[in-house]
C-alpha positions in Angstrom: 26.6 -23.5 -24.8 26.3 -25.4 -28.1 28.1 -23.5 -31.0 25.5 -24.1 -33.8 22.7 -21.6 -33.9 24.7 -19.1 -31.8 23.3 -16.0 -30.2 24.1 -13.9 -33.2 22.3 -16.4 -35.5 19.2 -16.1 -33.3 19.4 -12.3 -33.3 19.6 -12.3 -37.1 16.6 -14.6 -37.2 14.7 -12.2 -35.0 15.5 -9.2 -37.2 14.5 -11.1 -40.4 11.2 -11.9 -38.7 10.6 -8.3 -38.0 11.4 -7.2 -41.5 9.0 -9.8 -42.9 6.2 -8.3 -40.8 6.2 -5.2 -43.1 4.7 -7.2 -46.0 0.9 -7.0 -46.7 -1.1 -9.7 -44.8 -2.2 -12.6 -47.1 -5.3 -12.8 -44.9 -6.2 -9.2 -45.8 -6.0 -9.9 -49.5 -8.3 -12.9 -48.9 -10.8 -10.7 -47.0 -10.9 -8.1 -49.7 -11.7 -10.7 -52.3 -14.8 -11.7 -50.3 -15.6 -8.0 -49.8 -15.4 -7.4 -53.6 -17.7 -10.5 -54.1 -20.4 -8.9 -52.0 -20.0 -5.6 -53.8 -20.3 -7.3 -57.2 -23.3 -9.6 -56.1 -25.3 -6.6 -54.9 -24.4 -4.4 -57.9 -22.9 -1.7 -55.7 -20.9 1.1 -57.3 -18.5 2.0 -54.5 -16.8 0.7 -51.4 -18.7 3.3 -49.4 -22.0 1.8 -50.4 -20.7 -1.6 -49.6 -19.5 -0.6 -46.2 -23.0 0.8 -45.5 -24.7 -2.4 -46.6 -22.4 -4.5 -44.4 -23.2 -2.2 -41.5 -26.9 -2.6 -42.0 -26.5 -6.4 -42.2 -24.5 -6.4 -38.9 -26.6 -4.1 -36.8 -30.0 -4.2 -38.4 -30.2 -0.5 -39.2 -28.7 2.0 -41.5 -25.8 4.1 -40.1 -26.9 7.4 -38.7 -23.6 9.1 -39.7 -20.6 8.3 -41.8 -18.3 7.8 -38.9 -20.3 4.7 -37.8 -19.1 2.8 -40.8 -15.5 4.0 -40.6 -14.5 0.9 -38.5 -15.5 -1.4 -41.4 -13.2 0.5 -43.7 -10.4 0.1 -41.1 -11.1 -3.7 -40.8 -10.9 -4.3 -44.5 -7.8 -2.1 -45.0 -6.0 -3.7 -42.0 -5.8 -0.5 -39.8 -7.5 -2.3 -37.0 -9.4 -5.5 -36.2 -12.9 -6.1 -34.8 -12.8 -5.3 -31.2 -14.3 -8.6 -30.0 -15.4 -12.0 -31.3 -19.1 -10.9 -31.6 -18.2 -8.1 -34.0 -15.9 -10.4 -35.9 -18.7 -13.0 -36.4 -21.2 -10.4 -37.4 -18.8 -9.0 -40.0 -18.2 -12.6 -41.3 -21.9 -13.2 -41.6 -22.4 -9.9 -43.4 -19.8 -10.9 -45.9 -21.8 -14.1 -46.6 -19.0 -16.3 -45.7 -19.5 -20.1 -46.0 -18.7 -22.4 -43.1 -15.2 -23.1 -44.5 -14.6 -19.4 -45.1 -15.8 -18.5 -41.6 -13.2 -20.9 -40.2 -10.5 -19.2 -42.2 -11.8 -15.8 -41.2 -11.7 -16.5 -37.5 -8.5 -18.6 -37.4 -6.4 -16.8 -39.9 -7.7 -13.2 -40.4 -8.8 -12.8 -36.7 -6.0 -15.1 -35.4 -8.2 -16.7 -32.8 -9.6 -20.1 -31.8 -12.9 -21.3 -33.3 -14.7 -21.8 -30.0 -15.2 -19.7 -27.0 -16.1 -21.7 -23.8 -17.6 -20.8 -20.5 -16.4 -23.2 -17.7 -19.9 -23.2 -16.1 -22.4 -23.0 -19.0 -20.4 -25.3 -21.3 -19.4 -27.8 -18.5 -21.4 -30.6 -20.2 -20.3 -29.9 -23.8 -18.5 -33.0 -25.1 -15.8 -31.1 -27.1 -15.1 -28.8 -24.2 -14.8 -31.8 -21.8 -12.5 -33.6 -24.2 -10.2 -30.6 -24.6 -10.0 -30.0 -20.9 -9.2 -33.6 -20.2 -6.4 -33.5 -22.7 -5.0 -30.2 -21.2 -5.1 -32.0 -17.8 -2.9 -34.8 -19.3 -0.4 -32.2 -20.6 -0.2 -30.6 -17.2 0.2 -33.9 -15.4 3.1 -34.8 -17.7 4.6 -31.4 -17.1 4.5 -31.8 -13.4 6.0 -35.3 -13.5 9.0 -33.8 -15.4 9.7 -31.0 -12.9 13.1 -31.8 -11.4 13.3 -32.6 -7.7 15.8 -29.9 -7.0 13.5 -27.3 -8.5 10.7 -28.3 -6.2 13.0 -28.3 -3.2 14.2 -24.7 -4.1 10.6 -23.6 -4.3 9.7 -25.5 -1.0 7.1 -27.6 -2.8 6.5 -31.2 -1.8 6.3 -33.5 -4.8 2.8 -34.7 -3.8 1.5 -31.1 -3.7 3.0 -30.0 -7.0 -0.4 -29.7 -8.6 -1.5 -27.3 -6.0 1.4 -25.0 -6.9 1.1 -25.4 -10.6 0.8 -21.6 -11.2 4.0 -20.8 -9.4 6.0 -23.7 -11.0 4.8 -22.6 -14.4 5.5 -18.9 -13.6 9.1 -19.5 -12.5 9.7 -21.7 -15.6 8.3 -18.9 -17.9 10.7 -16.4 -16.3 13.7 -18.5 -17.5 12.6 -18.0 -21.1 13.0 -14.2 -20.9 15.5 -13.7 -18.1 19.0 -15.2 -17.5 19.8 -16.9 -14.2 21.7 -13.8 -13.0 18.5 -11.7 -13.3 16.4 -14.1 -11.2 16.8 -13.3 -7.5 16.0 -16.4 -5.3 14.6 -14.3 -2.5 11.9 -13.1 -5.0 11.4 -16.2 -7.1 11.0 -18.6 -4.2 8.2 -16.5 -2.7 5.0 -17.9 -4.0 3.3 -14.5 -3.7 5.5 -13.4 -6.7 3.3 -15.2 -9.1 0.0 -14.3 -7.4 -0.8 -11.5 -10.0 -1.0 -14.3 -12.6 -3.5 -16.4 -10.6 -6.8 -15.5 -12.2 -5.6 -15.4 -15.8 -3.7 -18.6 -15.5 -6.5 -20.4 -13.8 -9.0 -19.3 -16.4 -6.8 -20.3 -19.3 -6.1 -23.7 -17.7 -9.9 -24.2 -17.7 -10.0 -23.2 -21.4 -12.5 -20.5 -20.4 -13.0 -17.3 -22.3 -10.9 -15.8 -25.0 -7.4 -17.3 -25.1 -5.1 -15.7 -27.6 -3.4 -18.2 -29.9 0.0 -16.8 -28.9 -0.8 -17.6 -25.2 -1.8 -21.1 -26.1 1.4 -21.7 -28.0 3.4 -20.5 -25.0 1.5 -22.9 -22.8 2.1 -25.8 -25.2 5.8 -25.0 -25.4 6.4 -24.6 -21.6 4.2 -27.4 -20.5 5.3 -29.7 -23.4 9.0 -29.7 -22.7 11.1 -31.6 -23.5 8.8 -33.5 -26.0 8.1 -30.5 -28.3 8.1 -31.1 -32.0 6.6 -29.2 -34.9 4.3 -32.1 -35.7 3.0 -32.4 -32.2 2.5 -28.7 -31.8 0.4 -28.5 -34.9 -1.6 -31.5 -33.9 -2.3 -29.9 -30.5 -3.3 -26.5 -32.0 -5.8 -28.2 -34.3 -7.2 -30.2 -31.4 -7.8 -27.0 -29.4 -9.5 -25.3 -32.4 -6.6 -23.1 -33.5 -4.7 -22.8 -36.8 -1.6 -24.9 -36.8 1.7 -23.1 -37.4 1.8 -22.0 -41.1 4.7 -20.4 -43.0 2.6 -17.6 -44.5 0.3 -16.9 -41.6 0.4 -13.5 -40.0 -0.8 -12.1 -36.7 -3.5 -9.4 -36.6 -1.0 -6.6 -37.4 1.1 -8.5 -39.9 3.7 -10.1 -37.6 5.2 -13.3 -38.9 5.4 -15.2 -35.6 4.6 -18.6 -37.2 7.5 -18.2 -39.6 9.8 -17.7 -36.6 8.3 -20.5 -34.5 8.5 -23.1 -37.2 12.3 -22.4 -37.5 12.9 -22.3 -33.8 11.1 -25.6 -33.1 12.9 -27.3 -36.0 16.2 -26.1 -34.6 15.2 -27.5 -31.2 14.3 -30.8 -32.7 17.8 -30.9 -34.3 19.4 -30.1 -30.9 17.6 -33.1 -29.3 19.0 -35.4 -32.0 22.5 -34.1 -31.3 22.5 -34.1 -27.5 20.5 -34.9 -24.4 17.2 -33.2 -23.4 18.8 -31.2 -20.6 21.3 -29.5 -22.9 18.7 -29.1 -25.7 16.4 -27.4 -23.1 19.2 -25.0 -22.1 19.8 -24.1 -25.7 16.0 -23.5 -26.3 15.8 -21.2 -23.3 18.9 -19.3 -24.4 17.4 -19.0 -27.9 14.1 -17.7 -26.5 15.9 -15.1 -24.3 17.9 -13.9 -27.3 14.8 -13.5 -29.4 12.9 -11.8 -26.6 15.8 -9.3 -26.1 15.8 -8.3 -29.7 12.0 -7.9 -29.9 12.0 -5.9 -26.7 14.8 -3.6 -27.9 13.2 -3.1 -31.3 9.8 -2.3 -29.8 8.1 -5.4 -31.2 6.2 -6.4 -28.1 3.6 -8.6 -30.0 6.4 -10.9 -31.2 7.5 -11.6 -27.6 5.8 -15.0 -27.5 7.2 -16.1 -24.2 6.4 -12.8 -22.4 3.3 -11.9 -20.5 2.6 -8.9 -18.3 2.8 -10.7 -15.0 6.5 -11.5 -15.7 7.4 -7.8 -15.4 8.7 -8.0 -11.8 
């Protein structure tokens, strides 16, 4: 393939990304400044007293035993995160966060989107409808770009491509983590292969429920090819209520995925300027496979941005 940004270069990039993940989270330092603000405002002498106050604010009662407030200590020290959005928002309110601070808290500390939609109860919500309409446009553009020979190999008529979106997407996703030699046609061409991904994919295409930021980024990469740029990716993330890619942003356990993706997408943009979309796409898939191989080998599963459980055939 193209000699610039060779496989060894991508492997080194992956290892550098892993090493950067060992640094303290900037988001955690931000959180602890807000924590200390509450402690100071309330004239509390210790963090234990502050944890108990926050617990009372969150649950409307004093903790019955010390172990009940232990999770708050884990949250502020970074040992774990709030288990769900409800606890995250309660924690933010207990910290007296402003509207702007709450946005930072959810998008950067918690690494999630601002809104959580239900396809039924939020069906009339204007913002939800607008976001779903835009995602539909992205999907339609993706299907128009599916090569005829790929549809023929999957036994899918062009006019029915939308009906088989899940399987088309699934077989595309496999190419970002497995080489052509690993993809057996007798398995890939069977539409039942992707059936295990049906409910999750359908829910996420409805923008319903909790959608991890990493999953949305994967969707925007796969569905957006070949017209993926850093500027467009960031605009789309903002539109869907997520944090755009930022150099210093870390995932919930400190991983520096944004740092990696910014560089990967910039390299891809350079490839598109040097050559045609087909060759640039081949390079991008090869780069993603190399990164995935390193992350898998090093046990860094959370950095495997193109991988999801259903791909483990």
